[in-house]
N, C-alpha and C positions, 0 to 999 in steps of 0.2 A: 465372237459369241461366247458367253460364259458356259461353263460345264452344265449348270442347272438348266439354262435355256436350251442347250443342245439336247439334253435328255428329254425335255418337254416336247421338242420338235419330233424327236424319234418316236415318242409315245403317240403323238397325234398321227404321224404318218403310218404307224403300225396298227392303229386302232381297227381299221377295217379288216385287216388280216386276222387280228386276234379275235374279233367278233365272229368272223367266218369260221375260224378254227374251233371256237367254243360251240357254235351251232353244229359243226360236224361231229364234235365229241358227244354232244347231247343226242344227236341222231343215232350215232353208233351205239349208244347205251340204251336205246329204246328199240328192241327187236320188233320188226314188223311194221314200223312207222318211221320211215326215213325223214319225214317232215314234222316229227314230234316237237311239241313245245318244250318239253323237258323241264327239269328242276335246275335252275341256274346255280344255286348255292344253298348251303345251310347256314343258319345263324344261331349260335349258342346264346341262350338267355338265362340269366340267373337273378335271384331276388336281391342280391347285394347291390348290384349296379342298376338293375332294371326291375324294380319291384312291381310296377304296374304300367300298362301300356294301352294306348287306344284313345284317340282324340275325341271320340264321342262321349267318353266318360272321364278322362284324365287329361292333364295339361301336357303330357309327353307320350311319345309312341316309339316304335322300333326305329333304329337307324337305317332306314331304307333309302336307296338311291331313287332318283326319278324313274318311273315306270317299273318299279319293283313292287310285287304284291305278295302277300301272305294269305293263303286260302284257308279258312276255318269253317267248320261245320258243327252245329249244335244239335243236341237233343237225342241223337241216336244212341245205340244202333237201332234201326227199325227194319223189320222184314220187308223185302222188296225194294224200297227206295234206297237204303244204304248200299245194297249190293250194286244197284245201277250207278250210284255215284262212284263207288270204288272201280267199277268197270270203266267209266269214262276217264277217271284219273289214270288208270293203268294204261289205257290206250295212248295217252300223251306222256307217260312216265312222269307224272306230277305227284309230288308228295305234299300232303296237307296236314292240318291239325284237327283232330276230332275231339270235341268236348262232350263227353258221354254222361248221360244220366245213369245213375247206378242201377235203378230197377230195370232199365232197358238193357243194360249190360248183363245183368243177371239172367234176363229172359232170353238173350241172344248172344251167348258167349262165343259162338263160332264166328260171328261177325267182328267181335272185338279182337279175337285172335287173328282174323284175316287182316284187319287194319294194321296190327303190329307186324305181322309177317310180311306185308307188302311195303313196309318201311315208313308208314305214316306215324306221326306223333300222336300218341294216345294221351288225352288230357281229361279234365274232370269238370262236372257241372251239377254237383250235389247228387243226392239219391232220388229225390222225388220232385225236384224243380219248384220248391217254395220260394217266396220272397223273403230272403234272409234278414232284411232290415226290419221286418215286422216280428222277429223272434228275439228272445233273449240271447246274449252272447254265448252262453253255454249251450243252448238248444241249437243255435245256428252252427256252432262248431261241431256239435255232434252230428248234425245233418250232413255237413261237409265230409266228416270222417266216414260216415256210413257210405257215402258215395265213393270215396277213395277205396274203401274195403271191397265194395261190390265190383268195381272195375278191376281191381287187382286180382280178385278171386277169379274173375272171368279170364284174365290173362294167365292165370296159374301161378301168380306171384304170392309171396307171403303177405297176408293182409293183417297179421296179428299185431304188428307194431303201428303206432300212430305215425302217419307219413310225415316226413319232413322234420321230425323231432330229433332224430339221432344225428350226432356230429358226423359230417361227411356224407350224409344222405343226399342223393341226387335231387336237383331242383324238380318241382312239379309245376304244371300249368293248371290254372283254375279260372273259370268264368262264372260270374254271378248270374243266376237266372234273372232276367229283366234288368240286368246291371244294378240290382238293388243291393248295393254295398253299404257299409257303415264305417266310420273312421276306426272304431275299435276292431272290427273284423279285418280291415285292411292292415292295421298294425300287427295284429296277431298272425296273419298269413305271411307277412314279410318276415316276422321272427321265425317262422317255421320253414323258411326257404321255399315259399310257394309264390310264383309269379302270377299276378292277376291280369288277365287279358280282358280288355274292352274290345273296341273295334274302331277303325277309322271311317268305314262306310259299311252299309248293309244293303241287302237286296230287298228288304221288307217282304220276304217270302212267307211271313205269317199271314199276310193278306192274300186271299185268293186272286189269282190272275193267270192269264195264259202264259206259257213259257216264253213266247216271243216278246210279250209285254215286259216280263221280268228281265229278259236279256237287254232290252233297250234301256230299262230303268237303271240296272246296275252298271252298264257300260257308260251311261251318261254321268252317273255319280263318280265313277272311276276317272273318267276324262276330266272332271271338274277338279279333283284333288291330285291326280297324277301318280299316286302311289298309295300303299297302305295295307292294313289288315282288313280283309273283306269277310263279312259274316253271312253265312248261309245256314240252312237247316237241311240235313240229309234225311229228315223225316218227311219232306215235302215232295210230292210227285212232280209238281211243276218245276222244282229246282233240279231234280234228277233228269227230267226231260230237256231242260235248258242247258245243262252243264256242258255237253259236247260242243255246242255252238259257242258258248262263252269262252271255252279254252281255245278254240280256233280263232276267235276274235282277238284274244290276248296275243296270240302269235302274229296275226296279221297287223296288229297295231304296235308291235314292237315291245310288248311287255315281257318281263321275266318273272318267274315264280321263285320265291325264296321259302325254304322250309325252316320253321323255327324248331330248335332242338333244345331240350332241357339240359343245362350244364350238369355233367356228372352222371348222366343216364344215357346209355347207348340206345340207339334206334336200330332195330334189326330190319331185315328185308333187303331186296335187291337195290 
């Protein structure tokens, strides 16, 4: 047997032990929930190598293994529902990415700070949620920057400099409202070291439905594709109510959660 073949056999035989060890480590890191789903790993993303991701909008997505998911939430923070979403994630020790509307961040700064303090990735979704492809390039970029400034101010960070323009500045994540991008804006954001997120699947939670109906819908879509970036809205009561059952279903079906982290920008929290 060759050395490489022997190494492969050892890895195959050890896989069940390694998986069990990882599960134990995740449980140990989640006080009060010995059966927590946990966050399996973090994935650093930068605009140089991964300028835009999400197969619903772009031809490429994140390099995820089968049954790995990235959980993302749009449009918050919102009183009531965002806190319930954060509570559900905390119970399972899950880290997600929140794409925040600037005016909502300005109105609810404590929720923005809670997201950061609990280790989630804080990202951006304009100031007032317009369709940017219907605006001039200058007006669209000004709207994006206003959203950056409002979220950064809620976090207590310096919002005086245009984000992403300084050499060495950390990567930022941005999602277009309605996925309404344009080639010029995509090029400009890549130049500014800003990664554009689309999604690989979504819960369609902008449509009114019962929580159990949303749960069945998103699980069926996830099973069909097997991995990917999932889009929710933490402004929706039905999503906040559905989320605990969704996280438990991920656990029972053998899925792992990956947190996306901007390259060069530390994420705080436990």
